[in-house]
C-alpha positions as CSV (number, residue, x, y, z in Angstrom):
1,M,-1.5,23.8,-21.0
2,R,-0.7,22.0,-17.7
3,I,0.8,18.6,-18.4
4,G,0.8,17.3,-14.8
5,P,-2.8,15.9,-14.9
6,V,-2.2,14.4,-18.4
7,L,1.1,12.8,-17.3
8,L,-0.6,11.4,-14.1
9,M,-3.4,9.8,-16.1
10,F,-1.0,8.4,-18.7
11,I,0.9,6.6,-15.9
12,L,-2.3,5.2,-14.4
13,F,-3.6,3.9,-17.8
14,A,-0.1,2.7,-18.9
15,A,0.3,0.6,-15.7
16,P,-1.2,-2.5,-17.3
17,L,1.5,-2.3,-20.1
18,R,4.5,-2.6,-17.7
19,A,6.6,-5.8,-17.7
20,D,4.5,-8.8,-16.6
21,P,5.5,-9.8,-13.1
22,A,4.5,-13.5,-13.8
23,C,6.9,-13.7,-16.7
24,D,9.6,-12.0,-14.8
25,T,9.1,-14.5,-11.9
26,I,9.2,-17.4,-14.3
27,A,12.4,-16.2,-15.8
28,A,13.9,-15.8,-12.3
29,L,12.9,-19.3,-11.4
30,G,14.5,-20.6,-14.6
31,R,17.8,-18.9,-13.6
32,V,17.7,-20.6,-10.2
33,V,17.1,-24.0,-11.8
34,D,19.9,-23.5,-14.4
35,A,22.4,-22.6,-11.7
36,A,21.4,-25.5,-9.5
37,R,21.6,-28.0,-12.3
38,A,25.0,-26.7,-13.2
39,G,26.1,-27.1,-9.5
40,S,27.2,-23.4,-9.4
41,I,26.9,-22.1,-5.9
42,T,27.9,-18.6,-7.1
43,G,25.2,-18.8,-9.8
44,I,22.6,-20.0,-7.2
45,D,23.5,-17.1,-5.0
46,R,23.2,-14.6,-7.8
47,A,19.9,-16.1,-9.0
48,L,18.4,-16.1,-5.5
49,R,19.3,-12.4,-5.1
50,R,17.3,-11.6,-8.2
51,I,14.0,-13.2,-7.0
52,D,11.7,-12.1,-4.2
53,I,10.9,-15.6,-2.8
54,E,8.2,-14.2,-0.5
55,R,6.3,-12.9,-3.5
56,V,6.7,-15.6,-6.0
57,M,3.2,-17.0,-5.8
58,W,1.7,-13.5,-5.6
59,N,3.6,-12.4,-8.7
60,L,2.4,-15.5,-10.6
61,G,-1.2,-14.4,-10.0
62,D,-3.5,-16.5,-12.2
63,H,-0.7,-17.9,-14.4
64,P,-1.1,-21.7,-14.9
65,L,2.3,-22.2,-13.1
66,A,0.7,-20.8,-9.9
67,R,-1.1,-24.2,-9.5
68,Q,2.3,-25.9,-9.1
69,R,3.1,-24.3,-5.8
70,E,4.5,-27.6,-4.3
71,A,7.0,-28.0,-7.1
72,I,8.1,-24.4,-6.7
73,D,8.4,-24.6,-2.9
74,D,10.4,-27.9,-3.1
75,A,12.9,-26.5,-5.5
76,L,13.4,-23.2,-3.7
77,T,13.7,-24.9,-0.3
78,L,16.3,-27.3,-1.7
79,V,18.4,-24.6,-3.4
80,E,18.2,-22.3,-0.3
81,A,19.3,-25.1,2.0
82,V,22.2,-26.1,-0.3
83,R,23.3,-22.5,-0.5
84,D,23.1,-21.9,3.3
85,A,24.7,-25.2,4.2
86,A,27.6,-24.7,1.8
87,G,28.5,-21.3,2.9
88,W,28.4,-20.3,-0.8
89,T,31.2,-22.8,-1.7
90,G,32.3,-26.4,-1.3
91,P,32.0,-29.7,-3.1
92,A,29.4,-31.0,-0.6
93,A,26.8,-28.6,-2.0
94,A,27.5,-29.6,-5.6
95,A,27.3,-33.3,-4.6
96,R,23.9,-32.8,-2.9
97,L,22.6,-31.2,-6.1
98,R,23.6,-34.3,-8.0
99,E,21.7,-36.6,-5.7
100,A,18.8,-38.4,-7.3
101,R,16.1,-36.7,-5.1
102,S,17.6,-33.3,-5.9
103,R,17.6,-34.0,-9.6
104,I,14.0,-35.1,-9.5
105,V,13.0,-31.9,-7.7
106,L,14.9,-29.7,-10.1
107,D,13.9,-31.6,-13.2
108,R,10.2,-31.4,-12.2
109,L,10.3,-27.6,-11.9
110,G,12.4,-27.3,-15.0
111,A,9.8,-29.2,-17.0
112,L,7.0,-27.1,-15.6
113,L,8.9,-23.9,-16.5
114,A,9.5,-25.3,-20.1
115,R,5.8,-26.1,-20.4
116,H,4.3,-22.9,-18.9
117,G,6.9,-20.3,-19.8
118,C,5.8,-17.1,-21.4
119,A,5.9,-17.4,-25.2
120,D,7.9,-14.7,-27.1
121,G,7.7,-13.8,-30.7
122,T,9.7,-16.8,-31.9
123,G,7.2,-19.4,-30.4
124,Q,9.8,-20.5,-27.8
125,T,9.3,-20.1,-24.1
126,A,10.8,-17.0,-22.7
127,R,12.6,-19.1,-20.0
128,A,12.8,-22.8,-20.4
129,A,14.9,-25.5,-18.8
130,P,18.2,-26.3,-20.6
131,G,17.6,-28.6,-23.5
132,A,13.8,-28.2,-23.4
133,V,11.9,-27.0,-26.5
134,A,8.4,-25.7,-26.3
135,G,6.0,-27.8,-28.3
136,S,2.5,-26.9,-29.6
137,E,1.0,-27.6,-26.2
138,T,3.4,-25.2,-24.5
139,V,2.8,-22.4,-27.0
140,A,-1.0,-22.9,-26.8
141,V,-1.0,-22.6,-23.0
142,A,1.3,-19.6,-23.1
143,V,-0.7,-17.8,-25.8
144,A,-4.0,-18.7,-24.2
145,W,-2.8,-17.1,-20.9
146,K,-1.4,-14.1,-22.7
147,M,-4.5,-13.3,-24.8
148,P,-6.5,-11.7,-21.9
149,R,-3.5,-9.6,-21.0
150,L,-3.1,-8.4,-24.6
151,A,-6.8,-7.6,-24.6
152,E,-6.4,-5.7,-21.4
153,A,-3.4,-3.8,-22.9
154,G,-5.4,-2.9,-26.0
155,I,-8.4,-1.7,-23.9
156,A,-6.1,0.3,-21.7
157,L,-4.5,1.9,-24.8
158,L,-7.9,2.8,-26.3
159,A,-9.1,4.2,-22.9
160,M,-5.9,6.2,-22.5
161,A,-6.2,7.6,-26.0
162,G,-9.9,8.5,-25.5
163,F,-9.4,10.0,-22.1
164,G,-6.4,12.0,-23.3
165,A,-8.3,13.4,-26.3
166,V,-11.2,14.4,-24.0
167,L,-8.8,15.9,-21.4
168,V,-6.9,17.9,-24.1
169,R,-10.1,19.2,-25.5
170,L,-11.4,20.3,-22.1
171,M,-8.1,22.0,-21.3
172,I,-8.0,23.8,-24.7
173,G,-11.6,24.9,-24.2
174,R,-10.8,26.1,-20.7
175,S,-7.8,28.0,-22.0
176,Q,-9.8,29.6,-24.8
177,L,-12.6,30.6,-22.3
178,R,-10.0,32.1,-20.0
179,A,-8.5,34.1,-22.9
180,R,-11.9,35.4,-23.9
181,Q,-12.6,36.4,-20.3
182,A,-9.3,38.2,-20.0
183,Q,-9.7,40.1,-23.2
184,R,-9.3,43.8,-22.2
185,H,-11.3,46.7,-23.6
186,V,-10.0,50.2,-23.4
187,V,-12.6,52.6,-21.9
188,N,-12.5,56.0,-20.2
189,L,-15.3,56.1,-17.7
190,P,-15.9,57.8,-14.3
191,A,-15.7,55.3,-11.4
192,R,-15.2,55.2,-7.6
193,V,-13.1,53.0,-5.4
194,R,-14.4,52.3,-1.9
195,G,-12.4,50.7,0.8
196,D,-12.1,50.7,4.6
197,S,-10.4,54.1,4.6
198,G,-13.1,55.7,2.5
199,E,-14.2,56.3,-1.1
200,I,-12.4,58.2,-3.9
201,E,-13.1,59.2,-7.4
202,A,-11.3,57.3,-10.2
203,R,-11.3,56.7,-13.9
204,L,-11.9,53.3,-15.4
205,L,-9.3,52.9,-18.1
206,D,-9.7,49.3,-19.3
207,I,-11.9,46.4,-18.3
208,S,-12.2,42.7,-18.9
209,R,-14.5,40.1,-17.4
210,L,-11.8,39.3,-14.9
211,G,-10.6,42.7,-13.7
212,A,-9.9,46.3,-14.5
213,K,-7.3,49.1,-14.5
214,L,-8.2,52.4,-12.8
215,R,-6.5,55.8,-12.5
216,V,-6.6,57.2,-9.0
217,D,-5.3,60.2,-7.1
218,P,-1.6,59.6,-6.2
219,A,-2.5,60.6,-2.6
220,F,-4.8,57.6,-2.3
221,E,-3.4,55.0,0.0
222,P,-5.2,51.6,0.0
223,D,-4.2,50.8,3.5
224,G,-4.3,47.0,3.7
225,L,-6.8,46.9,0.9
226,E,-7.1,43.2,0.2
227,Q,-10.7,43.7,-0.8
228,M,-12.5,46.8,-2.2
229,M,-15.6,47.8,-4.1
230,V,-15.4,49.3,-7.6
231,L,-18.4,51.4,-8.5
232,F,-19.2,52.7,-12.0
233,G,-22.7,53.8,-13.0
234,D,-25.1,51.7,-10.9
235,R,-22.8,48.8,-10.7
236,E,-20.9,47.9,-7.5
237,I,-18.4,45.1,-7.9
238,E,-16.2,43.4,-5.3
239,A,-12.6,43.2,-6.3
240,A,-9.1,42.6,-4.9
241,L,-6.0,44.8,-5.3
242,R,-3.4,43.1,-7.5
243,W,-0.9,45.8,-8.2
244,R,-0.4,49.6,-7.6
245,T,1.7,52.3,-9.0
246,T,1.6,56.1,-8.3
247,H,-1.4,56.8,-10.5
248,Y,-2.9,53.4,-11.3
249,L,-4.6,50.4,-9.7
250,G,-5.0,46.9,-11.0
251,V,-7.8,44.9,-9.6
252,Q,-9.3,41.5,-10.0
253,F,-13.0,40.9,-9.7
254,A,-14.1,38.5,-7.0
255,K,-16.4,36.9,-9.7
256,P,-15.9,37.1,-13.5
257,L,-18.4,39.5,-15.0
258,S,-20.8,38.3,-17.6
259,A,-20.4,39.4,-21.2
260,E,-23.7,41.2,-20.9
261,A,-22.3,43.2,-17.9
262,V,-19.2,44.3,-19.9
263,A,-21.0,45.1,-23.2
264,P,-22.7,48.4,-22.1
265,L,-19.4,49.8,-20.8
266,I,-17.6,49.5,-24.1
267,R,-20.4,50.5,-26.4
268,P,-20.3,54.2,-25.7
269,R,-16.7,54.4,-26.8
270,R,-17.4,52.6,-30.0
271,G,-20.3,54.9,-30.6
272,N,-18.2,58.0,-29.9
273,R,-15.6,56.7,-32.4
274,R,-18.2,56.3,-35.1
275,R,-19.6,59.8,-34.4
276,A,-16.1,61.2,-34.5
277,G,-15.5,59.8,-37.9
C-alpha cells in the first residue's frame, strides 16, 4: 500500500490541530511585558526576537484580544523605542520604563493579557501579567473563544478518520483487484507474434489479464519492438515487450483482458486434465 497519499491527507486534516498562533502570540506578548516591567533590556531583546511584530494582529485572528490593537501597538512601540535608544544596555532605558506613562502602557497591556489569555487545564491563563490571577470572567472568555476551535479540531479528527478509512478501503480494494488481474494461468496453446519485422509462430505458456509469457524461436529478434500484436485463435491483442530471454518473451497487454476473454483459454487445459484422470 502506498502511504504517500495517506500521509499527505493526514497532514492536511491535522493542520487545524497544530499549536494555536493566537495563544502563541499572547504568550510572546506576555514575555515582552514581563521583561519591560522588570527593566531588563536583555530580556526585552530576547522577547522581541521571539515575536513576529509584523504578524501580531494577523496571528491573533478573531481572538478577543485582537480588538485591543491600540494597546498592543502602544506597548510594542514603547518597548522597541527603549531597546533601540538604549543600545541594548544603560540605566536611561530602565528609567524610561519606570516612568508613569510607560507603566500605564505596560500595565494596560498586561491586564488585557491576563483577561484574555488562553486558558489551560488548570483554569489559569496560559500567559498572564505578573501577579494577575484569572477570575471567572477571564476563564469564561477564554473558554468561549476556545470552544469553536475544539469543535473544529473534533470535526477535523472525525473527517480525517472517515477519509482515512475510505482511502484505506479503496487502496485495499485496488490492491486485491490488481492481484486478481495478475493471477497467472498455465496453458500451452499455439500463438503468433507480429511485429514490424514480421510474424512468427509461438507458444502461449501462461496468461493473466495483464500479460502473458510466450515461447519463441531463439532466432527471433524483436528489433525495437516496443509494441507488438499477440495472436491466439481469433484474438489479436496489442501488447508491449517487457522482458526477453533466448527462448521466452514476457509481454504486457495494452489493456487488461476481461475475465470472460481469459476463461476460454484456460478451460481446455482443465478439461484435458479431467479426461487424463
